[in-house]
Every structure is written in structure tokens, then in C-alpha cells.
C-alpha beads as a LAMMPS data file, in Angstrom:
LAMMPS data file: protein, C-alpha beads

404 atoms
403 bonds

1 atom types
1 bond types

-500.0 500.0 xlo xhi
-500.0 500.0 ylo yhi
-500.0 500.0 zlo zhi

Masses

1 110.0

Atoms # bond

1 1 1 -470.377 132.149 -482.231
2 1 1 -466.893 132.918 -481.034
3 1 1 -465.157 129.887 -479.510
4 1 1 -464.418 131.667 -476.203
5 1 1 -468.062 132.564 -475.745
6 1 1 -469.053 128.985 -476.530
7 1 1 -466.570 127.718 -473.989
8 1 1 -468.085 130.007 -471.308
9 1 1 -471.565 128.703 -472.029
10 1 1 -470.339 125.092 -471.835
11 1 1 -468.700 125.975 -468.512
12 1 1 -472.037 127.224 -467.226
13 1 1 -473.768 124.043 -468.343
14 1 1 -471.071 121.972 -466.634
15 1 1 -471.527 123.830 -463.362
16 1 1 -475.204 122.931 -463.438
17 1 1 -474.251 119.262 -463.718
18 1 1 -471.781 119.678 -460.860
19 1 1 -474.680 120.625 -458.592
20 1 1 -476.170 117.157 -459.021
21 1 1 -472.995 115.124 -459.502
22 1 1 -473.983 112.415 -456.990
23 1 1 -477.235 111.691 -458.807
24 1 1 -475.402 111.804 -462.131
25 1 1 -472.813 109.243 -460.968
26 1 1 -475.532 106.986 -459.568
27 1 1 -477.420 107.099 -462.875
28 1 1 -474.245 106.282 -464.794
29 1 1 -473.540 103.324 -462.509
30 1 1 -477.107 101.985 -462.919
31 1 1 -476.826 102.360 -466.674
32 1 1 -473.608 100.343 -466.621
33 1 1 -475.222 97.573 -464.573
34 1 1 -478.200 97.488 -466.926
35 1 1 -476.117 97.155 -470.085
36 1 1 -472.954 95.237 -469.111
37 1 1 -473.376 91.817 -467.543
38 1 1 -469.827 91.682 -466.179
39 1 1 -470.541 94.530 -463.776
40 1 1 -473.354 92.534 -462.241
41 1 1 -470.764 90.101 -460.900
42 1 1 -469.137 90.607 -457.509
43 1 1 -465.806 91.738 -458.960
44 1 1 -466.730 95.426 -459.063
45 1 1 -469.204 96.239 -456.325
46 1 1 -471.963 98.879 -456.678
47 1 1 -470.252 101.373 -454.382
48 1 1 -466.937 100.855 -456.129
49 1 1 -468.503 101.513 -459.535
50 1 1 -470.470 104.543 -458.355
51 1 1 -467.367 106.043 -456.691
52 1 1 -465.348 105.470 -459.865
53 1 1 -468.022 107.103 -462.004
54 1 1 -468.199 110.078 -459.656
55 1 1 -464.413 110.476 -459.605
56 1 1 -464.125 110.491 -463.384
57 1 1 -467.104 112.722 -464.120
58 1 1 -465.935 115.176 -461.432
59 1 1 -462.605 115.665 -463.234
60 1 1 -464.412 116.173 -466.543
61 1 1 -466.845 118.676 -465.056
62 1 1 -464.049 120.568 -463.286
63 1 1 -462.177 120.853 -466.565
64 1 1 -465.188 121.999 -468.590
65 1 1 -466.468 124.318 -465.831
66 1 1 -463.303 126.430 -466.042
67 1 1 -463.276 128.208 -469.418
68 1 1 -459.609 129.097 -468.916
69 1 1 -458.605 125.499 -468.166
70 1 1 -455.910 124.118 -470.441
71 1 1 -454.319 120.957 -469.024
72 1 1 -456.551 117.973 -468.392
73 1 1 -456.266 116.165 -465.047
74 1 1 -456.054 112.481 -465.891
75 1 1 -455.964 111.189 -462.323
76 1 1 -459.464 109.710 -462.679
77 1 1 -458.882 107.389 -465.648
78 1 1 -455.416 106.510 -464.352
79 1 1 -456.800 105.389 -461.005
80 1 1 -459.694 103.543 -462.626
81 1 1 -457.398 101.731 -465.050
82 1 1 -455.072 100.582 -462.271
83 1 1 -457.914 99.519 -459.997
84 1 1 -459.735 97.499 -462.637
85 1 1 -456.476 95.812 -463.662
86 1 1 -455.886 94.762 -460.056
87 1 1 -459.443 93.391 -459.988
88 1 1 -458.806 91.390 -463.179
89 1 1 -461.719 93.134 -464.880
90 1 1 -461.624 92.613 -468.688
91 1 1 -460.284 95.735 -470.394
92 1 1 -462.918 95.530 -473.143
93 1 1 -465.713 95.708 -470.556
94 1 1 -464.025 98.527 -468.659
95 1 1 -463.734 100.593 -471.850
96 1 1 -467.317 99.783 -472.745
97 1 1 -468.438 101.104 -469.354
98 1 1 -466.376 104.219 -469.947
99 1 1 -468.036 104.834 -473.303
100 1 1 -471.500 104.308 -471.806
101 1 1 -470.717 106.683 -468.977
102 1 1 -469.414 109.389 -471.271
103 1 1 -472.395 109.081 -473.562
104 1 1 -474.696 109.467 -470.543
105 1 1 -472.704 112.527 -469.478
106 1 1 -473.036 114.019 -472.980
107 1 1 -476.789 113.367 -473.011
108 1 1 -477.154 115.151 -469.670
109 1 1 -475.030 118.048 -470.898
110 1 1 -477.173 118.290 -474.013
111 1 1 -480.332 118.197 -471.873
112 1 1 -479.028 121.137 -469.826
113 1 1 -478.265 123.053 -473.037
114 1 1 -481.822 122.530 -474.312
115 1 1 -483.216 123.645 -470.969
116 1 1 -481.099 126.786 -471.106
117 1 1 -482.269 127.448 -474.650
118 1 1 -481.011 130.368 -476.733
119 1 1 -477.520 129.846 -478.060
120 1 1 -476.596 127.181 -475.506
121 1 1 -477.233 124.156 -477.792
122 1 1 -475.159 125.740 -480.565
123 1 1 -472.379 126.511 -478.068
124 1 1 -472.344 122.886 -476.955
125 1 1 -472.204 121.678 -480.552
126 1 1 -469.289 124.040 -481.208
127 1 1 -467.459 122.423 -478.275
128 1 1 -468.490 118.853 -479.149
129 1 1 -465.268 117.945 -480.931
130 1 1 -463.160 119.064 -477.960
131 1 1 -465.419 117.221 -475.496
132 1 1 -465.313 113.956 -477.430
133 1 1 -461.568 114.346 -477.883
134 1 1 -461.441 114.562 -474.099
135 1 1 -463.354 111.258 -473.946
136 1 1 -460.776 109.687 -476.267
137 1 1 -457.929 110.999 -474.088
138 1 1 -459.595 109.523 -471.003
139 1 1 -460.016 106.126 -472.673
140 1 1 -456.405 106.085 -473.868
141 1 1 -455.127 107.022 -470.420
142 1 1 -457.256 104.337 -468.781
143 1 1 -455.978 101.735 -471.264
144 1 1 -452.347 102.692 -470.681
145 1 1 -452.766 102.572 -466.888
146 1 1 -454.563 99.230 -467.092
147 1 1 -451.886 97.631 -469.287
148 1 1 -449.021 99.016 -467.251
149 1 1 -450.560 97.664 -464.066
150 1 1 -451.135 94.263 -465.647
151 1 1 -447.516 94.200 -466.817
152 1 1 -446.308 95.122 -463.332
153 1 1 -448.489 92.396 -461.833
154 1 1 -447.120 89.833 -464.268
155 1 1 -443.551 90.739 -463.325
156 1 1 -444.407 90.605 -459.624
157 1 1 -446.216 87.303 -460.061
158 1 1 -443.313 85.808 -462.018
159 1 1 -440.864 86.936 -459.336
160 1 1 -443.058 85.549 -456.585
161 1 1 -443.534 82.224 -458.338
162 1 1 -439.803 82.063 -459.070
163 1 1 -439.072 82.569 -455.368
164 1 1 -441.553 79.823 -454.504
165 1 1 -439.931 77.428 -456.974
166 1 1 -436.596 78.224 -455.331
167 1 1 -438.100 77.228 -451.985
168 1 1 -439.334 73.947 -453.446
169 1 1 -435.855 73.254 -454.800
170 1 1 -433.717 74.507 -451.935
171 1 1 -436.174 73.916 -449.107
172 1 1 -438.028 76.620 -447.189
173 1 1 -435.793 79.272 -445.674
174 1 1 -436.320 80.540 -442.108
175 1 1 -439.543 82.528 -441.726
176 1 1 -440.738 81.496 -445.189
177 1 1 -443.687 79.415 -446.339
178 1 1 -443.801 75.670 -445.708
179 1 1 -444.083 73.352 -448.700
180 1 1 -447.804 73.037 -447.963
181 1 1 -448.163 76.820 -448.134
182 1 1 -446.067 77.012 -451.305
183 1 1 -448.354 74.419 -452.901
184 1 1 -451.407 76.464 -451.943
185 1 1 -449.980 79.710 -453.348
186 1 1 -448.924 78.039 -456.596
187 1 1 -452.329 76.334 -456.780
188 1 1 -450.570 72.955 -456.869
189 1 1 -451.618 69.878 -454.903
190 1 1 -449.093 68.808 -452.273
191 1 1 -449.422 65.225 -453.486
192 1 1 -449.970 64.480 -457.162
193 1 1 -448.023 63.882 -460.365
194 1 1 -445.019 66.171 -460.775
195 1 1 -442.033 66.628 -463.088
196 1 1 -439.023 68.924 -462.966
197 1 1 -437.750 70.285 -466.280
198 1 1 -434.432 72.090 -466.554
199 1 1 -433.195 73.643 -469.784
200 1 1 -429.770 75.003 -470.616
201 1 1 -429.732 78.664 -471.629
202 1 1 -427.982 79.245 -474.944
203 1 1 -428.701 82.832 -475.941
204 1 1 -428.741 85.482 -473.185
205 1 1 -432.211 86.970 -472.832
206 1 1 -433.830 84.230 -474.923
207 1 1 -435.930 81.542 -473.184
208 1 1 -434.627 78.023 -473.871
209 1 1 -438.199 76.672 -474.038
210 1 1 -440.152 79.370 -475.915
211 1 1 -443.912 78.935 -475.915
212 1 1 -443.871 75.917 -473.612
213 1 1 -446.262 77.315 -470.991
214 1 1 -449.076 77.768 -473.512
215 1 1 -448.547 74.223 -474.783
216 1 1 -448.670 72.904 -471.232
217 1 1 -451.889 74.773 -470.507
218 1 1 -453.378 73.154 -473.605
219 1 1 -452.906 69.727 -471.969
220 1 1 -454.105 71.003 -468.573
221 1 1 -450.638 71.024 -466.995
222 1 1 -449.751 73.808 -464.537
223 1 1 -446.192 75.062 -464.203
224 1 1 -444.023 77.453 -462.200
225 1 1 -440.576 78.553 -463.348
226 1 1 -437.301 79.832 -461.982
227 1 1 -434.929 81.590 -464.368
228 1 1 -431.230 81.708 -463.501
229 1 1 -428.126 82.668 -465.459
230 1 1 -427.529 79.832 -467.894
231 1 1 -430.638 77.795 -467.149
232 1 1 -434.379 77.744 -466.617
233 1 1 -436.083 75.296 -464.281
234 1 1 -439.776 74.481 -464.037
235 1 1 -441.940 72.440 -461.707
236 1 1 -444.863 70.895 -463.588
237 1 1 -448.067 69.623 -462.031
238 1 1 -449.906 67.078 -464.187
239 1 1 -453.548 66.165 -463.551
240 1 1 -452.680 62.508 -464.088
241 1 1 -449.798 60.276 -465.146
242 1 1 -451.327 59.858 -468.574
243 1 1 -450.340 63.451 -469.408
244 1 1 -446.596 62.836 -468.923
245 1 1 -446.091 61.695 -472.529
246 1 1 -447.910 64.809 -473.738
247 1 1 -445.632 66.942 -471.546
248 1 1 -442.499 65.329 -472.970
249 1 1 -443.788 65.866 -476.500
250 1 1 -444.504 69.513 -475.726
251 1 1 -441.006 69.992 -474.303
252 1 1 -439.399 68.345 -477.329
253 1 1 -441.379 70.539 -479.707
254 1 1 -439.926 73.784 -478.305
255 1 1 -436.485 72.770 -477.004
256 1 1 -433.566 74.873 -478.241
257 1 1 -430.829 73.313 -476.084
258 1 1 -430.089 70.424 -473.756
259 1 1 -433.137 69.704 -471.601
260 1 1 -433.354 67.311 -468.685
261 1 1 -436.587 65.920 -467.246
262 1 1 -436.882 64.212 -463.879
263 1 1 -438.749 60.977 -463.265
264 1 1 -442.324 61.427 -462.104
265 1 1 -442.541 62.127 -458.378
266 1 1 -445.581 62.355 -456.128
267 1 1 -444.856 64.892 -453.342
268 1 1 -443.779 68.489 -453.731
269 1 1 -441.243 68.165 -450.936
270 1 1 -439.311 65.789 -453.235
271 1 1 -438.703 68.553 -455.787
272 1 1 -435.065 69.166 -454.834
273 1 1 -434.246 65.482 -455.303
274 1 1 -436.105 65.393 -458.622
275 1 1 -434.165 68.442 -459.845
276 1 1 -430.912 66.535 -459.424
277 1 1 -432.227 63.875 -461.808
278 1 1 -433.221 66.530 -464.346
279 1 1 -429.847 68.278 -464.114
280 1 1 -427.893 65.057 -464.589
281 1 1 -430.161 64.076 -467.492
282 1 1 -429.368 67.379 -469.228
283 1 1 -425.649 67.134 -468.470
284 1 1 -425.515 63.592 -469.869
285 1 1 -426.473 64.889 -473.311
286 1 1 -423.632 65.912 -475.680
287 1 1 -422.631 69.590 -475.354
288 1 1 -424.423 71.738 -477.907
289 1 1 -427.128 69.147 -478.525
290 1 1 -430.766 70.106 -478.933
291 1 1 -432.416 67.183 -477.178
292 1 1 -434.604 66.155 -474.260
293 1 1 -433.719 63.355 -471.860
294 1 1 -435.596 61.838 -468.955
295 1 1 -433.892 59.530 -466.476
296 1 1 -435.640 56.545 -464.947
297 1 1 -435.911 56.401 -461.183
298 1 1 -433.913 53.198 -460.580
299 1 1 -431.468 52.233 -457.816
300 1 1 -428.640 52.119 -460.362
301 1 1 -429.461 55.592 -461.645
302 1 1 -429.439 56.859 -458.073
303 1 1 -426.045 55.268 -457.369
304 1 1 -424.451 56.515 -460.570
305 1 1 -425.915 59.984 -460.238
306 1 1 -424.516 60.454 -456.751
307 1 1 -420.960 59.799 -457.865
308 1 1 -420.123 59.770 -461.534
309 1 1 -416.357 59.596 -460.943
310 1 1 -416.623 56.475 -458.818
311 1 1 -418.927 54.918 -461.398
312 1 1 -416.487 55.781 -464.160
313 1 1 -413.689 54.003 -462.327
314 1 1 -415.911 50.969 -461.743
315 1 1 -416.896 50.834 -465.415
316 1 1 -413.221 50.996 -466.385
317 1 1 -412.310 48.165 -464.034
318 1 1 -415.195 45.988 -465.276
319 1 1 -414.918 46.561 -469.009
320 1 1 -411.152 46.972 -468.999
321 1 1 -409.615 47.148 -472.442
322 1 1 -412.964 47.159 -474.255
323 1 1 -413.131 50.920 -473.808
324 1 1 -409.695 51.301 -475.372
325 1 1 -410.707 49.544 -478.600
326 1 1 -411.440 51.541 -481.757
327 1 1 -414.912 53.038 -481.583
328 1 1 -416.461 50.676 -484.143
329 1 1 -415.163 47.534 -482.367
330 1 1 -416.140 48.883 -478.944
331 1 1 -419.649 49.797 -480.100
332 1 1 -420.167 46.382 -481.720
333 1 1 -419.051 44.430 -478.650
334 1 1 -421.098 46.511 -476.223
335 1 1 -424.236 46.300 -478.412
336 1 1 -423.812 42.516 -478.660
337 1 1 -423.380 42.233 -474.901
338 1 1 -426.585 44.219 -474.292
339 1 1 -428.550 42.032 -476.696
340 1 1 -427.098 38.868 -475.113
341 1 1 -428.063 40.010 -471.614
342 1 1 -431.573 41.000 -472.729
343 1 1 -431.904 37.551 -474.326
344 1 1 -430.901 35.959 -470.976
345 1 1 -427.727 34.526 -472.475
346 1 1 -429.328 33.066 -475.610
347 1 1 -427.109 33.557 -478.663
348 1 1 -430.032 32.624 -480.906
349 1 1 -432.362 35.278 -479.494
350 1 1 -429.576 37.880 -479.441
351 1 1 -428.790 37.043 -483.085
352 1 1 -432.402 37.705 -484.055
353 1 1 -432.284 41.103 -482.338
354 1 1 -428.978 41.983 -484.006
355 1 1 -429.856 40.436 -487.412
356 1 1 -426.800 38.208 -487.334
357 1 1 -425.988 34.488 -486.985
358 1 1 -425.904 33.004 -483.449
359 1 1 -422.297 31.956 -484.054
360 1 1 -421.421 35.591 -484.666
361 1 1 -422.908 36.442 -481.275
362 1 1 -420.927 33.629 -479.631
363 1 1 -417.691 34.785 -481.294
364 1 1 -418.199 38.370 -480.135
365 1 1 -419.046 37.306 -476.585
366 1 1 -415.922 35.117 -476.420
367 1 1 -413.900 38.089 -477.610
368 1 1 -415.536 40.340 -475.017
369 1 1 -414.809 37.767 -472.327
370 1 1 -411.080 38.263 -472.907
371 1 1 -411.410 41.831 -471.576
372 1 1 -413.497 40.959 -468.509
373 1 1 -412.279 40.007 -465.063
374 1 1 -413.468 36.417 -465.387
375 1 1 -415.558 34.001 -467.498
376 1 1 -419.188 34.659 -468.323
377 1 1 -420.098 31.412 -466.564
378 1 1 -419.443 33.289 -463.326
379 1 1 -422.686 35.028 -462.216
380 1 1 -420.647 37.804 -460.540
381 1 1 -418.975 38.643 -463.848
382 1 1 -422.373 38.737 -465.598
383 1 1 -423.721 41.004 -462.853
384 1 1 -420.740 43.359 -463.179
385 1 1 -421.119 43.450 -466.960
386 1 1 -424.850 44.192 -466.664
387 1 1 -424.193 47.033 -464.194
388 1 1 -421.471 48.568 -466.364
389 1 1 -423.601 48.408 -469.509
390 1 1 -426.593 49.938 -467.718
391 1 1 -424.371 52.721 -466.397
392 1 1 -422.919 53.701 -469.789
393 1 1 -426.352 53.285 -471.375
394 1 1 -427.871 55.730 -468.892
395 1 1 -424.864 58.060 -468.846
396 1 1 -423.093 57.912 -472.240
397 1 1 -420.684 60.591 -471.046
398 1 1 -418.994 57.914 -468.920
399 1 1 -417.327 56.759 -472.140
400 1 1 -416.025 60.282 -472.706
401 1 1 -414.804 60.418 -469.104
402 1 1 -412.844 57.228 -469.757
403 1 1 -411.080 58.757 -472.787
404 1 1 -410.356 62.084 -471.058

Bonds

1 1 1 2
2 1 2 3
3 1 3 4
4 1 4 5
5 1 5 6
6 1 6 7
7 1 7 8
8 1 8 9
9 1 9 10
10 1 10 11
11 1 11 12
12 1 12 13
13 1 13 14
14 1 14 15
15 1 15 16
16 1 16 17
17 1 17 18
18 1 18 19
19 1 19 20
20 1 20 21
21 1 21 22
22 1 22 23
23 1 23 24
24 1 24 25
25 1 25 26
26 1 26 27
27 1 27 28
28 1 28 29
29 1 29 30
30 1 30 31
31 1 31 32
32 1 32 33
33 1 33 34
34 1 34 35
35 1 35 36
36 1 36 37
37 1 37 38
38 1 38 39
39 1 39 40
40 1 40 41
41 1 41 42
42 1 42 43
43 1 43 44
44 1 44 45
45 1 45 46
46 1 46 47
47 1 47 48
48 1 48 49
49 1 49 50
50 1 50 51
51 1 51 52
52 1 52 53
53 1 53 54
54 1 54 55
55 1 55 56
56 1 56 57
57 1 57 58
58 1 58 59
59 1 59 60
60 1 60 61
61 1 61 62
62 1 62 63
63 1 63 64
64 1 64 65
65 1 65 66
66 1 66 67
67 1 67 68
68 1 68 69
69 1 69 70
70 1 70 71
71 1 71 72
72 1 72 73
73 1 73 74
74 1 74 75
75 1 75 76
76 1 76 77
77 1 77 78
78 1 78 79
79 1 79 80
80 1 80 81
81 1 81 82
82 1 82 83
83 1 83 84
84 1 84 85
85 1 85 86
86 1 86 87
87 1 87 88
88 1 88 89
89 1 89 90
90 1 90 91
91 1 91 92
92 1 92 93
93 1 93 94
94 1 94 95
95 1 95 96
96 1 96 97
97 1 97 98
98 1 98 99
99 1 99 100
100 1 100 101
101 1 101 102
102 1 102 103
103 1 103 104
104 1 104 105
105 1 105 106
106 1 106 107
107 1 107 108
108 1 108 109
109 1 109 110
110 1 110 111
111 1 111 112
112 1 112 113
113 1 113 114
114 1 114 115
115 1 115 116
116 1 116 117
117 1 117 118
118 1 118 119
119 1 119 120
120 1 120 121
121 1 121 122
122 1 122 123
123 1 123 124
124 1 124 125
125 1 125 126
126 1 126 127
127 1 127 128
128 1 128 129
129 1 129 130
130 1 130 131
131 1 131 132
132 1 132 133
133 1 133 134
134 1 134 135
135 1 135 136
136 1 136 137
137 1 137 138
138 1 138 139
139 1 139 140
140 1 140 141
141 1 141 142
142 1 142 143
143 1 143 144
144 1 144 145
145 1 145 146
146 1 146 147
147 1 147 148
148 1 148 149
149 1 149 150
150 1 150 151
151 1 151 152
152 1 152 153
153 1 153 154
154 1 154 155
155 1 155 156
156 1 156 157
157 1 157 158
158 1 158 159
159 1 159 160
160 1 160 161
161 1 161 162
162 1 162 163
163 1 163 164
164 1 164 165
165 1 165 166
166 1 166 167
167 1 167 168
168 1 168 169
169 1 169 170
170 1 170 171
171 1 171 172
172 1 172 173
173 1 173 174
174 1 174 175
175 1 175 176
176 1 176 177
177 1 177 178
178 1 178 179
179 1 179 180
180 1 180 181
181 1 181 182
182 1 182 183
183 1 183 184
184 1 184 185
185 1 185 186
186 1 186 187
187 1 187 188
188 1 188 189
189 1 189 190
190 1 190 191
191 1 191 192
192 1 192 193
193 1 193 194
194 1 194 195
195 1 195 196
196 1 196 197
197 1 197 198
198 1 198 199
199 1 199 200
200 1 200 201
201 1 201 202
202 1 202 203
203 1 203 204
204 1 204 205
205 1 205 206
206 1 206 207
207 1 207 208
208 1 208 209
209 1 209 210
210 1 210 211
211 1 211 212
212 1 212 213
213 1 213 214
214 1 214 215
215 1 215 216
216 1 216 217
217 1 217 218
218 1 218 219
219 1 219 220
220 1 220 221
221 1 221 222
222 1 222 223
223 1 223 224
224 1 224 225
225 1 225 226
226 1 226 227
227 1 227 228
228 1 228 229
229 1 229 230
230 1 230 231
231 1 231 232
232 1 232 233
233 1 233 234
234 1 234 235
235 1 235 236
236 1 236 237
237 1 237 238
238 1 238 239
239 1 239 240
240 1 240 241
241 1 241 242
242 1 242 243
243 1 243 244
244 1 244 245
245 1 245 246
246 1 246 247
247 1 247 248
248 1 248 249
249 1 249 250
250 1 250 251
251 1 251 252
252 1 252 253
253 1 253 254
254 1 254 255
255 1 255 256
256 1 256 257
257 1 257 258
258 1 258 259
259 1 259 260
260 1 260 261
261 1 261 262
262 1 262 263
263 1 263 264
264 1 264 265
265 1 265 266
266 1 266 267
267 1 267 268
268 1 268 269
269 1 269 270
270 1 270 271
271 1 271 272
272 1 272 273
273 1 273 274
274 1 274 275
275 1 275 276
276 1 276 277
277 1 277 278
278 1 278 279
279 1 279 280
280 1 280 281
281 1 281 282
282 1 282 283
283 1 283 284
284 1 284 285
285 1 285 286
286 1 286 287
287 1 287 288
288 1 288 289
289 1 289 290
290 1 290 291
291 1 291 292
292 1 292 293
293 1 293 294
294 1 294 295
295 1 295 296
296 1 296 297
297 1 297 298
298 1 298 299
299 1 299 300
300 1 300 301
301 1 301 302
302 1 302 303
303 1 303 304
304 1 304 305
305 1 305 306
306 1 306 307
307 1 307 308
308 1 308 309
309 1 309 310
310 1 310 311
311 1 311 312
312 1 312 313
313 1 313 314
314 1 314 315
315 1 315 316
316 1 316 317
317 1 317 318
318 1 318 319
319 1 319 320
320 1 320 321
321 1 321 322
322 1 322 323
323 1 323 324
324 1 324 325
325 1 325 326
326 1 326 327
327 1 327 328
328 1 328 329
329 1 329 330
330 1 330 331
331 1 331 332
332 1 332 333
333 1 333 334
334 1 334 335
335 1 335 336
336 1 336 337
337 1 337 338
338 1 338 339
339 1 339 340
340 1 340 341
341 1 341 342
342 1 342 343
343 1 343 344
344 1 344 345
345 1 345 346
346 1 346 347
347 1 347 348
348 1 348 349
349 1 349 350
350 1 350 351
351 1 351 352
352 1 352 353
353 1 353 354
354 1 354 355
355 1 355 356
356 1 356 357
357 1 357 358
358 1 358 359
359 1 359 360
360 1 360 361
361 1 361 362
362 1 362 363
363 1 363 364
364 1 364 365
365 1 365 366
366 1 366 367
367 1 367 368
368 1 368 369
369 1 369 370
370 1 370 371
371 1 371 372
372 1 372 373
373 1 373 374
374 1 374 375
375 1 375 376
376 1 376 377
377 1 377 378
378 1 378 379
379 1 379 380
380 1 380 381
381 1 381 382
382 1 382 383
383 1 383 384
384 1 384 385
385 1 385 386
386 1 386 387
387 1 387 388
388 1 388 389
389 1 389 390
390 1 390 391
391 1 391 392
392 1 392 393
393 1 393 394
394 1 394 395
395 1 395 396
396 1 396 397
397 1 397 398
398 1 398 399
399 1 399 400
400 1 400 401
401 1 401 402
402 1 402 403
403 1 403 404
């Protein structure tokens, strides 16, 4: 049979289906509910599914009912794909419903052809390839619309979460959400176990912590991120303090630059303060290093962090000429002083820690004493020495500041 004649007969069959399109859509919806468990949830309601089925089958019928029709109207699958993406319906289940619906439509079309008799079944078979190609086009269009919508939602979500992180860091702006509302939107508790992570950007367009979010999810840690030129900052919500070590390990495993981590803090409205710790921790690492550093939340750290220049001057006044010694001598004297302080002034205990004779410790401490502002018998001198050593231990760049 000539293709044009076959197309006219298929058009006639399609018009018969058009006359009972509401019943056809209802049957297709029931068939979907019977065979796909997902659709029995409350995500896609019965009326929503029936309306979607009717919309899509109407476009198909309109196309087949016009034997002169060339272009295919893809509004139906486009709308369905976008809607199901916004409903977070699984794409595999949406496509499965589409295939079930199209098969039901084909069965009904075939039933009409058999009722018509004569050459109608042969005409439908002649058009079968074109009809099933139409089904493939519909499925492809739905998939593209679904994925595009999901991508758009991801971008919108990332932007929204980034804006919320900015509010946690900078404080809520006028007419914006309170910290309580930000916590609710991010699905964070207001009070819990939090960390701020900030990573230096090295390569434009490349994340400095690639793959970290998936690693955090694996240890049940939620995160929200803010990307800025030259850095990326995240607020992490841990279910319990015991996960902090796992978080640090995850960060170390993916770091590609200098990364600073704040001390643990317990209220989201302390995020801005915690960020300062993370930033200073990152800045205290050598330029170009690939390393992760977390600062302790101590009074000394707070004092040093608030004014590095003042601390540098204090360290210079306390340690005096020690910092001007050759690096090997300076390192040896400072390491001995730390061990001596940790041993509460015991040369014997310090010697064990340093694997040297107690007399060697005493000799080095006497030599160090020459550079201090008084004898080590003076508790004030010991206190100054302890503060200076803690400062350069926490912020090694203070030594570089001294030489600059």
C-alpha cells in the first residue's frame, strides 16, 4: 500500500482515539500506577499524572491525525520532563512510565485498526516504524528537558547556598534571613558541631578540594560552600565531635593547595569568627604548600591572630638575638627550649626527649639565656619565653616576618 494512503488510514484511526482521549489518559495513568511503585507515592498525584498523560497523548494524536503533518510538537515531553525534574522524580521511573504509556497507546491504536478491518491493520504496520521513532523522539526530548532542569536547579541551589554561607560569614544583611532561618534552609542545626574550611584557589576554574563533598557525605557530614576568586570556603556540620578527625582526613586526601580549618565551634552565629581562624591557619602555611592546618582555640592563638605585627615585635623583643643566629643554631636552641619547658625545667627529662645528655641541655639553655631579657630563674622571663615559643610554634611565619 502506498505510504500516503497508509498515513491517511492511520490519521483516521488516530481521530477515533481522539474522541475518547480522556478515557485513554485515565487508563494510561491507572496502568502506570499498577506497574510502577514510585507513582503510588505522593510525589506525583493522580490528577497530575492523568493530566500529563493526556497532554502527551494529545500531541501524539494531533500529529498522527493530520496526514500532512511534518514537524512534531514536543511541548508535551518538554513540560513533563521539566515538571518531573522539579518534583525530584527519578528519571528512570519517568521514562519507564513513558514507555508504558506509549505501549498502551499503540495497543489501543492497533485495537482500532482491527475493529476497522480491511487494510487498516496493514496500514498501521506500514506506519509502525515512524510511530515508534516518534516515541523515541519523545523520550529523548523528555530526558533532555529533565536533565537541563536538574542542572539549572543545581546551579540555583549552589548559588542560594553560597549566598547563605555568605550570610553566616558576614552576618545577615537587612531584610535577609536570620541565622536561625539560614540554618533551617541549609538543613543545619543552629547548635551542634561545626567547622569552617577555607582553601586557596590555585588554578582558575579548578576546585581546590575536588571530590570533598562526596567524601564528607560518606562520613555523614553536611556542607555548604561559597566560591570566591582565589578561594573556596565551606561550613561543615558534623553529627558529633568524633567525626572531626574523619573530616580532617578527608580534607587532607583531596587538598591541592593551602587549606585552613577552624577549631570546632558550637553555634552557627560564630561562623564569621571561626572563618578568621581558618584563614589565618591557611596563611600561616608556606606559600605554594599543599597542606592542611587547624588552629587550636586558645587565648594565645586569639591574641596572636588579632595582631600578627604586634606579636612579631613582642617575639623579637623576647627572643632578641636568637632569631638572628644561623638557622641551624636558632632551630636547635628553640627546640631545646620547648623541650625544657615541656619537662617543667628538668634537663634530664628534656634530654630524654631530645636524645641528648642533660648537660647538653643545660649548656644550650645557658647559651639561650644570654639572648633573653633576664635569667631563667625569673618566672617572668620563663613566661615570656613560653609565650614567644608558643607564638612561633603556632605561626611559623613570624620567623619570616622577623627576617623580612
